[in-house]
C-alpha positions in Angstrom: -22.2 -55.9 -142.4 -23.8 -55.8 -145.8 -20.7 -56.9 -147.8 -21.1 -60.5 -148.7 -18.3 -60.5 -151.3 -20.7 -60.4 -154.2 -18.0 -59.1 -156.4 -15.9 -62.2 -155.8 -17.1 -64.1 -158.9 -16.4 -61.0 -161.0 -12.6 -61.1 -160.5 -12.0 -64.9 -160.1 -14.5 -66.4 -162.4 -16.9 -69.3 -161.5 -14.9 -71.8 -159.5 -17.9 -74.0 -158.7 -16.3 -77.2 -159.9 -13.2 -76.5 -157.7 -15.0 -75.8 -154.4 -14.1 -77.6 -151.2 -16.0 -80.8 -150.7 -18.5 -80.1 -148.0 -22.2 -80.4 -147.8 -24.4 -77.3 -147.4 -25.1 -78.4 -143.8 -21.4 -78.5 -143.1 -20.9 -75.0 -144.7 -23.8 -73.7 -142.5 -22.1 -75.0 -139.4 -18.8 -73.4 -140.3 -20.5 -70.1 -141.2 -22.1 -70.1 -137.8 -18.8 -70.8 -136.0 -17.1 -68.0 -138.0 -19.9 -65.6 -137.3 -19.8 -66.5 -133.6 -16.0 -65.9 -133.4 -16.3 -62.6 -135.3 -19.1 -61.4 -133.1 -16.9 -61.9 -130.0 -14.5 -59.3 -131.5 -16.7 -56.9 -133.5 -18.5 -53.8 -132.0 -21.7 -54.8 -133.9 -22.7 -58.4 -134.6 -22.9 -59.9 -138.1 -26.5 -60.4 -139.3 -28.6 -63.5 -138.9 -28.9 -63.9 -142.7 -27.9 -67.5 -143.3 -30.4 -69.8 -145.0 -33.4 -70.4 -142.7 -32.6 -67.4 -140.4 -34.8 -64.3 -139.8 -32.9 -62.0 -142.2 -32.0 -64.7 -144.8 -30.2 -62.9 -147.7 -30.3 -65.7 -150.3 -26.6 -66.3 -150.5 -25.0 -69.8 -150.0 -23.4 -70.7 -146.7 -20.1 -71.1 -148.4 -20.1 -67.5 -149.5 -20.8 -66.5 -145.9 -17.8 -68.5 -144.8 -15.6 -66.6 -147.2 -17.0 -63.2 -146.5 -17.2 -63.6 -142.7 -13.8 -65.3 -142.6 -12.4 -62.1 -144.1 -14.2 -60.0 -141.5 -12.9 -62.3 -138.7 -9.3 -62.0 -140.1 -9.7 -58.2 -140.1 -11.1 -58.2 -136.5 -8.2 -60.3 -135.4 -5.7 -57.9 -137.0 -7.4 -55.1 -135.1 -7.0 -57.0 -131.8 -3.3 -57.5 -132.6 -2.8 -53.8 -133.4 -4.8 -52.7 -130.3 -2.8 -55.0 -128.0 0.6 -54.1 -129.3 2.8 -51.8 -127.2 4.6 -50.6 -130.3 4.1 -50.9 -134.1 6.9 -53.4 -134.4 5.1 -55.8 -132.1 2.0 -55.5 -134.3 4.0 -56.1 -137.4 5.7 -59.1 -136.0 2.5 -60.7 -134.7 0.4 -59.8 -137.7 2.9 -61.0 -140.2 5.7 -63.3 -139.1 3.9 -65.0 -136.3 0.7 -65.1 -138.3 2.4 -66.9 -141.2 3.2 -69.8 -139.0 -0.4 -70.6 -138.2 -1.8 -71.2 -141.8 1.3 -73.3 -142.5 0.6 -75.5 -139.5 -3.1 -75.7 -140.2 -2.4 -76.7 -143.8 0.0 -79.4 -142.6 -2.5 -80.8 -140.1 -5.5 -80.8 -142.6 -3.6 -82.1 -145.7 -5.1 -85.3 -147.0 -2.7 -88.2 -147.3 -2.8 -88.0 -151.1 -1.7 -84.3 -151.1 1.9 -83.5 -152.1 
């Protein structure tokens, strides 16, 4: 996987001041968790290219979280499609059922001061 989302900044602008509040060490942990989950589903593993790893690519851990999160989402969609007995089942699981999960996660992780 060579795509690290380098074109991201080109279409959204620099959002550096609006990034989630995590330390670089926390982003590294999350990137490793996401890579581990994706590697369980992918035919070929994601590279060891985080800061300090053998094939370090020079990109920040947060960028890896974004790029690999997208890969994980695609791999999960492939699992849904592969496991579905009919296209309608894949559509329901991949859209209707899926939409419940982010809503529940946002609810659980919302800070008390959030609207």
